[in-house]
All heavy atoms as an XYZ file, in Angstrom:
717
protein
N       0.851     -1.164     -0.006
C       0.030      0.035      0.051
C       0.858      1.247      0.008
O       1.835      1.334      0.749
C      -0.904     -0.036      1.241
C      -1.886      1.107      1.218
S      -3.236      0.914      2.286
C      -2.801      1.876      3.788
N       0.576      2.220     -0.801
C       1.338      3.459     -0.926
C       1.281      4.248      0.430
O       0.171      4.402      1.027
C       0.728      4.318     -2.012
C       1.093      3.872     -3.452
C       0.764      4.910     -4.369
C       0.961      4.502     -5.710
N       0.519      5.480     -6.799
N       2.451      4.819      0.838
C       2.461      5.522      2.037
C       2.412      7.021      1.407
O       3.368      7.477      0.732
C       3.660      5.422      2.811
C       3.663      6.296      4.063
S       4.822      5.954      5.230
C       4.112      4.738      6.121
N       1.439      7.806      1.723
C       1.270      9.133      1.331
C       1.240     10.133      2.554
O       0.466      9.850      3.392
C      -0.016      9.351      0.442
C       0.030      8.352     -0.774
C      -0.203     10.830     -0.024
C      -1.211      8.329     -1.592
N       2.100     11.092      2.550
C       2.130     12.011      3.624
C       2.298     13.404      3.116
O       2.818     13.647      2.059
C       3.286     11.707      4.587
C       3.214     10.180      5.026
C       4.154      9.778      6.024
N       4.222     10.669      7.177
C       4.763     10.232      8.291
N       5.391      9.081      8.361
N       4.795     11.013      9.348
N       1.859     14.363      3.923
C       2.077     15.803      3.468
C       3.569     16.140      3.546
O       4.297     15.609      4.356
C       1.248     16.628      4.552
C       1.123     15.750      5.694
C       1.148     14.298      5.203
N       4.095     17.021      2.646
C       5.442     17.333      2.590
C       5.951     17.981      3.888
O       7.154     17.899      4.284
C       5.759     18.370      1.444
C       5.179     19.753      1.733
C       7.107     18.403      1.027
N       5.134     18.580      4.747
C       5.434     19.122      6.004
C       5.951     18.039      6.995
O       6.816     18.300      7.813
C       4.307     19.947      6.667
O       3.206     19.062      6.894
N       5.540     16.776      6.718
C       5.971     15.673      7.605
C       7.455     15.383      7.347
O       8.177     14.918      8.218
C       5.248     14.410      7.318
C       3.897     14.409      8.023
O       3.575     15.308      8.642
O       3.200     13.306      7.906
N       8.030     15.877      6.232
C       9.442     15.721      5.940
C      10.256     16.490      7.001
O      11.272     16.039      7.422
C       9.784     16.091      4.509
C      11.125     15.799      4.049
C      11.279     14.189      4.044
C      11.294     16.204      2.599
N       9.746     17.587      7.256
C      10.438     18.544      8.243
C      10.038     18.007      9.696
O      10.970     17.885     10.592
C      10.061     20.060      8.118
C      10.671     20.893      9.143
C      10.237     22.299      8.950
N       8.726     22.385      9.173
C       7.962     22.890      8.307
N       8.388     23.406      7.112
N       6.674     22.955      8.493
N       8.858     17.689      9.880
C       8.295     17.455     11.292
C       8.516     16.056     11.753
O       8.551     15.793     12.906
C       6.820     17.793     11.416
C       6.502     19.225     11.069
O       7.307     20.110     11.426
N       5.319     19.412     10.578
N       8.654     15.056     10.823
C       8.765     13.696     11.127
C       9.847     13.019     10.239
O       9.749     11.915      9.840
C       7.469     12.992     11.000
O       6.443     13.587     11.663
N      10.959     13.757     10.100
C      12.005     13.125      9.184
C      12.504     11.810      9.712
O      12.579     10.896      8.811
C      13.173     14.131      9.120
C      14.314     13.602      8.232
C      14.196     13.834      6.912
C      15.378     13.013      8.770
C      15.224     13.361      6.075
C      16.440     12.523      8.016
C      16.322     12.678      6.631
N      12.843     11.696     10.988
C      13.354     10.493     11.469
C      12.361      9.223     11.166
O      12.827      8.063     10.845
C      13.760     10.481     12.971
C      14.807     11.360     13.230
O      15.656     11.660     12.373
O      14.983     11.856     14.399
N      11.096      9.491     11.368
C      10.122      8.402     11.141
C      10.059      7.998      9.649
O      10.032      6.961      9.310
C       8.713      8.998     11.613
C       7.645      7.938     11.501
C       6.180      8.574     11.790
O       6.263      9.465     12.614
O       5.244      7.968     11.319
N      10.072      9.086      8.686
C      10.026      8.849      7.313
C      11.266      8.064      6.907
O      11.320      7.061      6.157
C       9.872     10.134      6.514
C       8.441     10.710      6.726
C      10.087      9.910      4.974
C       8.150     11.966      6.193
N      12.440      8.547      7.479
C      13.683      7.845      7.088
C      13.711      6.395      7.572
O      14.024      5.475      6.758
C      14.846      8.578      7.814
O      16.047      7.921      7.531
N      13.197      6.097      8.781
C      13.107      4.733      9.265
C      12.147      3.839      8.367
O      12.521      2.768      7.986
C      12.554      4.691     10.624
C      12.495      3.381     11.223
C      11.989      3.469     12.693
C      11.832      2.180     13.302
N      11.234      2.131     14.651
N      11.126      4.533      7.876
C      10.045      3.712      7.123
C      10.628      3.389      5.695
O      10.536      2.193      5.306
C       8.917      4.685      6.894
O       8.232      4.915      8.152
C       7.894      3.954      5.959
N      11.347      4.308      5.088
C      11.864      4.006      3.751
C      13.006      3.029      3.822
O      13.239      2.230      2.883
C      12.396      5.267      2.883
C      11.106      6.200      2.664
C      13.390      6.027      3.584
N      13.801      2.989      4.929
C      14.920      2.075      5.072
C      14.368      0.693      5.396
O      14.861     -0.374      4.962
C      15.889      2.521      6.086
C      16.800      3.627      5.610
N      16.477      4.920      5.588
C      17.901      3.537      4.775
C      17.408      5.727      5.029
N      18.282      4.837      4.541
N      13.369      0.540      6.311
C      12.928     -0.789      6.770
C      11.995     -1.379      5.629
O      12.027     -2.660      5.555
C      12.056     -0.550      8.006
C      12.910     -0.198      9.230
C      12.097     -0.060     10.503
O      10.829     -0.030     10.472
O      12.726      0.063     11.547
N      11.250     -0.530      4.893
C      10.283     -1.235      3.983
C      10.868     -1.280      2.522
O      10.396     -1.921      1.695
C       8.974     -0.507      3.878
O       9.286      0.842      3.385
C       8.359     -0.346      5.217
N      11.872     -0.452      2.179
C      12.471     -0.324      0.888
C      11.406      0.094     -0.148
O      11.498     -0.104     -1.255
C      13.110     -1.642      0.435
N      10.389      0.794      0.451
C       9.363      1.391     -0.338
C       9.364      2.907     -0.312
O       9.812      3.387      0.657
C       7.932      0.889      0.177
C       7.782     -0.641      0.010
C       7.756     -1.155     -1.378
O       7.081     -0.572     -2.204
N       8.625     -2.088     -1.647
N       8.838      3.479     -1.293
C       8.831      4.959     -1.310
C       7.810      5.627     -0.484
O       6.748      5.001     -0.160
C       8.579      5.282     -2.792
C       7.775      4.152     -3.303
C       8.293      2.981     -2.523
N       8.049      6.858      0.012
C       7.013      7.584      0.595
C       6.677      8.778     -0.303
O       7.559      9.408     -0.690
C       7.436      8.114      2.074
C       6.492      9.105      2.569
C       7.785      7.036      2.915
N       5.368      8.911     -0.598
C       4.975      9.934     -1.657
C       4.524     11.134     -0.707
O       3.817     11.012      0.310
C       3.736      9.394     -2.393
C       4.058      8.249     -3.242
C       4.055      6.951     -2.824
C       4.450      8.490     -4.550
C       4.419      5.919     -3.593
C       4.817      7.430     -5.479
C       4.759      6.177     -4.861
N       5.034     12.313     -1.090
C       4.790     13.522     -0.305
C       3.889     14.382     -1.191
O       4.062     14.613     -2.415
C       6.086     14.177      0.021
C       7.036     13.416      0.816
C       8.350     14.182      0.999
C       6.523     13.058      2.154
N       2.873     15.001     -0.477
C       1.883     15.882     -1.158
C       2.137     17.350     -0.670
O       2.539     17.559      0.488
C       0.582     15.397     -0.849
O       0.191     15.496      0.530
C       0.183     14.046     -1.374
N       1.789     18.255     -1.555
C       1.843     19.729     -1.172
C       0.523     20.269     -1.589
O       0.079     20.062     -2.765
C       2.929     20.344     -1.937
C       3.071     21.789     -1.633
C       4.325     22.372     -2.326
C       4.562     23.739     -1.966
N       5.818     24.389     -2.706
N      -0.239     20.716     -0.699
C      -1.666     21.356     -0.928
C      -2.526     20.275     -1.580
O      -3.348     20.549     -2.453
C      -1.551     22.528     -1.854
C      -0.869     23.669     -1.204
O      -0.862     23.899     -0.049
N      -0.108     24.515     -1.971
N      -2.301     18.978     -1.079
C      -3.232     17.844     -1.558
C      -2.817     17.267     -2.940
O      -3.479     16.399     -3.362
N      -1.746     17.721     -3.548
C      -1.295     17.182     -4.780
C       0.035     16.488     -4.670
O       0.974     17.042     -3.840
C      -1.233     18.276     -5.848
C      -2.610     18.870     -6.135
C      -3.004     19.984     -5.550
C      -3.400     18.349     -7.059
C      -4.247     20.658     -5.833
C      -4.674     18.805     -7.418
C      -5.110     19.958     -6.745
O      -6.288     20.568     -7.002
N       0.338     15.554     -5.437
C       1.588     14.819     -5.427
C       2.730     15.821     -5.718
O       2.601     16.598     -6.637
N       3.764     15.732     -4.928
C       4.889     16.694     -5.095
C       6.228     15.978     -5.237
O       7.045     16.372     -5.968
C       4.945     17.680     -3.885
C       5.914     18.854     -4.106
O       6.030     19.408     -5.205
O       6.714     19.073     -3.152
N       6.592     15.086     -4.356
C       7.827     14.399     -4.269
C       7.688     12.944     -3.787
O       6.655     12.580     -3.223
C       8.763     15.038     -3.252
C       9.277     16.337     -3.558
S      10.472     16.945     -2.407
C       9.491     18.046     -1.419
N       8.828     12.203     -4.070
C       8.890     10.813     -3.616
C      10.148     10.685     -2.871
O      11.191     11.101     -3.235
C       8.843      9.813     -4.909
C       9.026      8.406     -4.274
C       7.515     10.001     -5.634
N      10.219     10.067     -1.741
C      11.352      9.847     -0.956
C      11.634      8.368     -0.944
O      10.762      7.481     -0.630
C      11.119     10.306      0.491
C      12.423     10.078      1.341
C      10.881     11.751      0.479
N      12.872      8.000     -1.228
C      13.373      6.612     -1.224
C      14.703      6.552     -0.457
O      15.434      7.466     -0.493
C      13.650      6.174     -2.677
C      12.567      5.700     -3.628
C      13.242      5.505     -5.024
C      11.984      4.363     -3.083
N      15.047      5.335      0.050
C      16.294      5.138      0.606
C      17.289      5.067     -0.584
O      16.922      4.733     -1.637
C      16.385      3.818      1.382
O      16.227      2.729      0.634
N      18.491      5.275     -0.219
C      19.623      5.189     -1.310
C      19.660      3.825     -1.914
O      19.818      3.711     -3.170
C      21.018      5.605     -0.774
C      21.134      7.120     -0.400
S      21.023      8.148     -1.904
C      22.615      7.712     -2.645
N      19.580      2.763     -1.087
C      19.653      1.394     -1.595
C      18.475      1.120     -2.453
O      18.766      0.543     -3.558
C      19.627      0.553     -0.343
C      19.852     -0.930     -0.716
C      19.827     -1.911      0.425
O      19.697     -1.488      1.581
O      19.959     -3.158      0.187
N      17.233      1.521     -2.127
C      16.194      1.289     -3.000
C      16.221      2.014     -4.336
O      15.937      1.499     -5.355
C      14.825      1.720     -2.282
N      16.780      3.236     -4.179
C      16.957      4.126     -5.430
C      18.013      3.364     -6.352
O      17.808      3.263     -7.585
C      17.411      5.530     -5.111
C      17.801      6.339     -6.270
C      16.727      6.840     -7.052
C      19.065      6.510     -6.655
C      17.084      7.616     -8.179
C      19.335      7.321     -7.816
C      18.373      7.828     -8.504
O      18.614      8.582     -9.617
N      19.095      2.951     -5.750
C      20.214      2.235     -6.596
C      19.657      0.916     -7.242
O      19.967      0.694     -8.377
C      21.390      2.017     -5.742
C      22.114      3.280     -5.427
C      23.230      3.169     -4.362
O      23.389      2.066     -3.750
O      23.921      4.120     -4.141
N      18.880      0.216     -6.440
C      18.224     -0.964     -7.006
C      17.287     -0.634     -8.225
O      17.352     -1.381     -9.169
C      17.483     -1.704     -5.977
C      18.352     -2.437     -4.909
O      19.560     -2.631     -5.294
N      17.781     -2.772     -3.833
N      16.577      0.442     -7.959
C      15.599      0.849     -9.072
C      16.373      1.319    -10.408
O      16.030      0.857    -11.425
C      14.784      2.015     -8.564
C      13.704      2.559     -9.441
C      12.628      1.433     -9.729
C      13.018      3.705     -8.809
N      17.541      2.023    -10.125
C      18.382      2.453    -11.293
C      19.008      1.177    -11.980
O      18.990      1.177    -13.117
C      19.486      3.295    -10.748
C      18.976      4.680    -10.381
C      18.530      5.490    -11.522
O      17.332      5.711    -11.706
N      19.376      5.942    -12.345
N      19.405      0.217    -11.230
C      19.983     -0.952    -11.778
C      18.999     -1.734    -12.614
O      19.268     -2.073    -13.726
C      20.642     -1.802    -10.665
C      21.143     -3.180    -11.158
C      22.286     -3.217    -11.807
C      20.342     -4.243    -11.002
C      22.755     -4.356    -12.321
C      20.886     -5.487    -11.516
C      22.081     -5.621    -12.152
N      17.790     -1.919    -11.958
C      16.790     -2.642    -12.714
C      16.322     -1.889    -14.007
O      16.149     -2.476    -15.083
C      15.575     -2.746    -11.901
C      15.774     -3.858    -10.689
C      14.599     -3.860     -9.744
O      13.622     -3.207     -9.910
O      14.769     -4.582     -8.713
N      16.400     -0.648    -13.962
C      15.996      0.194    -15.121
C      17.064      0.088    -16.172
O      16.718     -0.131    -17.399
C      15.732      1.653    -14.659
O      15.248      2.440    -15.633
N      18.320      0.108    -15.756
C      19.362     -0.042    -16.770
C      19.404     -1.416    -17.432
O      19.453     -1.665    -18.677
C      20.714      0.059    -16.088
C      21.986      0.076    -16.955
C      23.319      0.379    -16.383
O      23.278      1.154    -15.262
O      24.233     -0.214    -16.760
N      19.092     -2.457    -16.616
C      18.998     -3.919    -17.158
C      17.920     -4.032    -18.152
O      18.054     -4.537    -19.290
C      18.927     -4.877    -16.045
C      18.630     -6.271    -16.523
C      20.207     -4.892    -15.215
N      16.761     -3.376    -17.778
C      15.550     -3.464    -18.592
C      15.841     -2.802    -20.025
O      15.510     -3.293    -21.020
C      14.374     -2.858    -17.967
C      13.148     -2.821    -18.789
C      12.440     -4.017    -19.016
C      12.601     -1.669    -19.365
C      11.247     -4.067    -19.746
C      11.470     -1.605    -20.106
C      10.787     -2.849    -20.301
O       9.603     -2.868    -21.055
N      16.494     -1.594    -19.938
C      16.826     -0.817    -21.019
C      17.761     -1.665    -22.058
O      17.563     -1.744    -23.236
C      17.446      0.505    -20.715
C      17.967      1.301    -21.920
C      17.000      1.933    -22.760
C      19.305      1.402    -22.148
C      17.472      2.592    -23.830
C      19.759      2.162    -23.277
C      18.790      2.789    -24.150
O      19.277      3.437    -25.179
N      18.815     -2.308    -21.397
C      19.782     -3.156    -22.213
C      19.092     -4.276    -22.851
O      19.428     -4.675    -23.988
C      20.927     -3.579    -21.398
C      21.862     -2.432    -21.084
C      23.008     -2.834    -20.271
C      23.954     -1.613    -19.968
N      25.108     -1.916    -19.189
N      18.049     -4.936    -22.167
C      17.295     -6.034    -22.699
C      16.440     -5.606    -23.827
O      16.413     -6.201    -24.875
C      16.474     -6.719    -21.635
C      17.137     -7.539    -20.638
C      16.176     -7.943    -19.530
C      17.831     -8.782    -21.319
N      15.900     -4.404    -23.752
C      15.179     -3.889    -24.829
C      16.055     -3.647    -26.105
O      15.619     -3.908    -27.191
C      14.467     -2.473    -24.429
C      13.195     -2.636    -23.636
C      12.575     -1.214    -23.408
O      13.194     -0.267    -23.030
N      11.313     -1.191    -23.565
N      17.253     -3.002    -25.884
C      18.131     -2.842    -26.916
C      18.499     -4.152    -27.637
O      18.578     -4.200    -28.823
C      19.404     -2.123    -26.443
C      19.233     -0.715    -26.161
C      20.531     -0.035    -25.724
O      21.299     -0.578    -24.889
N      20.884      1.078    -26.280
N      18.812     -5.183    -26.774
C      19.107     -6.436    -27.406
C      17.959     -7.092    -28.159
O      18.180     -7.664    -29.237
C      19.526     -7.442    -26.128
N      16.799     -6.887    -27.680
C      15.635     -7.378    -28.427
C      15.526     -6.632    -29.734
O      15.171     -7.252    -30.769
C      14.376     -7.273    -27.541
C      14.276     -8.269    -26.504
C      12.990     -8.104    -25.638
O      12.301     -7.209    -25.825
O      12.791     -8.958    -24.695
N      15.645     -5.383    -29.821
C      15.541     -4.615    -31.003
C      16.614     -5.027    -31.952
O      16.390     -5.138    -33.153
C      15.654     -3.100    -30.704
C      14.488     -2.525    -29.984
C      14.697     -1.152    -29.590
O      15.870     -0.578    -29.583
N      13.615     -0.446    -29.093
N      17.802     -5.249    -31.496
C      18.959     -5.679    -32.366
C      18.672     -7.080    -32.992
O      18.990     -7.342    -34.088
C      20.329     -5.717    -31.589
C      21.507     -5.931    -32.413
C      22.837     -5.870    -31.575
O      22.850     -5.107    -30.750
O      23.729     -6.626    -31.958
N      18.138     -7.942    -32.080
C      17.788     -9.290    -32.513
C      16.710     -9.244    -33.647
O      16.765    -10.105    -34.511
C      17.340    -10.176    -31.310
N      15.870     -8.364    -33.537
C      14.755     -8.236    -34.443
C      15.313     -7.735    -35.873
O      14.733     -8.120    -36.940
C      13.718     -7.208    -33.986
N      16.424     -7.091    -35.794
C      16.974     -6.608    -37.073
C      17.928     -7.559    -37.781
O      18.333     -7.308    -38.988
C      17.796     -5.298    -36.838
C      16.909     -4.125    -36.340
C      17.710     -2.915    -35.953
C      15.784     -3.776    -37.395
N      18.368     -8.563    -37.077
C      19.342     -9.464    -37.649
C      18.929    -10.965    -37.482
O      18.165    -11.256    -36.401
C      20.656     -9.322    -37.035
O      21.629    -10.250    -37.546
C      20.795     -9.411    -35.559
N      19.278    -11.880    -38.264
C      18.980    -13.255    -38.064
C      20.065    -14.004    -37.302
O      19.976    -15.220    -37.054
N      21.115    -13.256    -36.879
C      22.209    -13.936    -36.255
C      21.875    -14.309    -34.814
O      21.372    -13.480    -34.008
C      23.494    -12.992    -36.193
C      24.762    -13.559    -35.678
C      25.929    -12.682    -35.857
O      25.727    -11.544    -36.179
N      27.056    -13.287    -35.796
N      22.197    -15.464    -34.417
C      21.855    -15.967    -33.047
C      23.150    -16.743    -32.589
O      23.844    -17.285    -33.348
C      20.669    -16.964    -33.049
C      19.302    -16.374    -33.499
C      18.842    -15.205    -32.616
N      17.620    -14.690    -33.056
C      17.423    -13.641    -33.769
N      18.517    -12.904    -34.097
N      16.235    -13.150    -34.044
N      23.197    -16.758    -31.263
C      24.331    -17.386    -30.621
C      23.857    -18.445    -29.586
O      22.816    -18.265    -28.902
C      25.200    -16.484    -29.855
C      25.850    -15.336    -30.784
C      25.174    -14.162    -30.834
C      26.952    -15.546    -31.466
C      25.726    -13.099    -31.653
C      27.528    -14.591    -32.220
C      26.890    -13.390    -32.404
O      27.377    -12.393    -33.229
N      24.535    -19.588    -29.549
C      24.177    -20.555    -28.579
C      24.756    -20.170    -27.174
O      25.529    -19.325    -27.142
C      24.760    -21.974    -28.953
O      26.166    -21.946    -28.802
N      24.254    -20.805    -26.212
C      24.698    -20.446    -24.860
C      26.250    -20.854    -24.672
O      26.960    -20.046    -24.094
C      23.879    -21.258    -23.701
O      23.910    -22.640    -23.939
N      26.635    -21.856    -25.442
C      28.033    -22.142    -25.315
C      28.898    -21.127    -26.046
O      29.960    -20.794    -25.503
C      28.343    -23.511    -25.989
C      27.701    -24.697    -25.201
C      28.033    -26.052    -25.825
C      27.468    -27.143    -25.041
N      27.774    -28.524    -25.535
N      28.508    -20.546    -27.148
C      29.140    -19.532    -27.870
C      29.188    -18.261    -26.922
O      30.406    -17.606    -26.912
C      28.502    -19.191    -29.131
C      28.604    -20.249    -30.117
C      27.768    -20.045    -31.413
O      26.668    -19.569    -31.175
O      28.309    -20.247    -32.539
N      28.188    -17.965    -26.234
C      28.160    -16.831    -25.356
C      29.140    -17.033    -24.214
O      29.970    -16.023    -23.848
C      26.779    -16.510    -24.832
C      26.824    -15.409    -23.839
C      25.865    -16.154    -26.029
N      29.165    -18.177    -23.632
C      30.056    -18.419    -22.422
C      31.581    -18.353    -22.848
O      32.371    -17.825    -22.198
C      29.754    -19.682    -21.763
C      28.472    -19.806    -20.993
C      28.240    -21.228    -20.535
C      28.577    -18.903    -19.755
N      31.835    -18.881    -24.065
C      33.246    -18.838    -24.582
C      33.629    -17.353    -24.787
O      34.696    -16.885    -24.375
C      33.312    -19.616    -25.888
C      34.712    -19.342    -26.556
C      33.244    -21.085    -25.558
N      32.745    -16.573    -25.435
C      32.951    -15.208    -25.713
C      33.193    -14.444    -24.326
O      34.048    -13.594    -24.236
C      31.914    -14.591    -26.489
N      32.418    -14.654    -23.367
C      32.571    -14.024    -22.047
C      33.825    -14.393    -21.363
O      34.560    -13.535    -20.820
C      31.327    -14.392    -21.144
C      30.008    -13.761    -21.540
S      28.629    -14.348    -20.615
C      29.013    -13.905    -18.981
N      34.220    -15.638    -21.471
C      35.415    -16.109    -20.840
C      36.710    -15.509    -21.515
O      37.563    -15.013    -20.892
C      35.568    -17.620    -20.874
C      34.630    -18.315    -19.913
C      34.924    -19.733    -19.779
N      33.992    -20.431    -18.894
C      33.074    -21.391    -19.218
N      33.125    -21.965    -20.428
N      32.270    -21.871    -18.344
N      36.607    -15.384    -22.855
C      37.701    -14.775    -23.587
C      37.759    -13.224    -23.220
O      38.921    -12.746    -23.110
C      37.461    -14.941    -25.136
C      37.663    -16.373    -25.542
O      38.193    -17.095    -24.821
O      37.164    -16.637    -26.742
N      36.726    -12.613    -23.127
C      36.644    -11.218    -22.720
C      37.240    -10.934    -21.322
O      38.024     -9.977    -21.134
C      35.269    -10.580    -22.840
N      36.940    -11.812    -20.395
C      37.424    -11.818    -19.054
C      38.999    -11.953    -18.985
O      39.724    -11.276    -18.354
C      36.669    -12.757    -18.131
C      35.282    -12.194    -17.868
C      37.444    -12.801    -16.628
C      34.386    -13.291    -17.166
N      39.437    -12.987    -19.810
C      40.847    -13.232    -19.870
C      41.686    -12.060    -20.340
O      42.840    -11.851    -20.003
C      41.115    -14.471    -20.690
C      40.680    -15.762    -19.996
C      40.942    -16.939    -20.924
C      40.318    -18.257    -20.369
N      40.541    -19.392    -21.268
N      41.121    -11.284    -21.289
C      41.824    -10.218    -21.915
C      41.953     -9.052    -20.962
O      42.812     -8.216    -21.088
C      41.072     -9.723    -23.177
C      41.143    -10.754    -24.348
C      40.388    -10.175    -25.494
C      40.392    -11.232    -26.649
N      39.554    -10.846    -27.773
N      41.160     -8.984    -19.914
C      41.197     -7.831    -18.907
C      42.318     -8.011    -17.967
O      43.081     -8.555    -17.544
C      39.900     -7.734    -18.248
C      38.776     -7.242    -19.158
C      37.457     -7.077    -18.328
O      37.435     -7.212    -17.090
O      36.530     -6.878    -18.979
């Protein structure tokens, strides 16, 4: 369930909001004059969201590239290429 609080709670109840976002890893939505204004997340939750977003974007790119070409690789070919790339570093 979404936690929605007035933006004034950020000043008046900062410790409580901080504890909530860290314990639940869920955002707290802040309103100003009854309208959505901000979202507060823990750094860890934000970084996880960024990572998931980046992975999703890269998967979309791979799907688009795959649609444009008929070239496919087996799992063995991919593993060999990955091992070769790691060895070169």
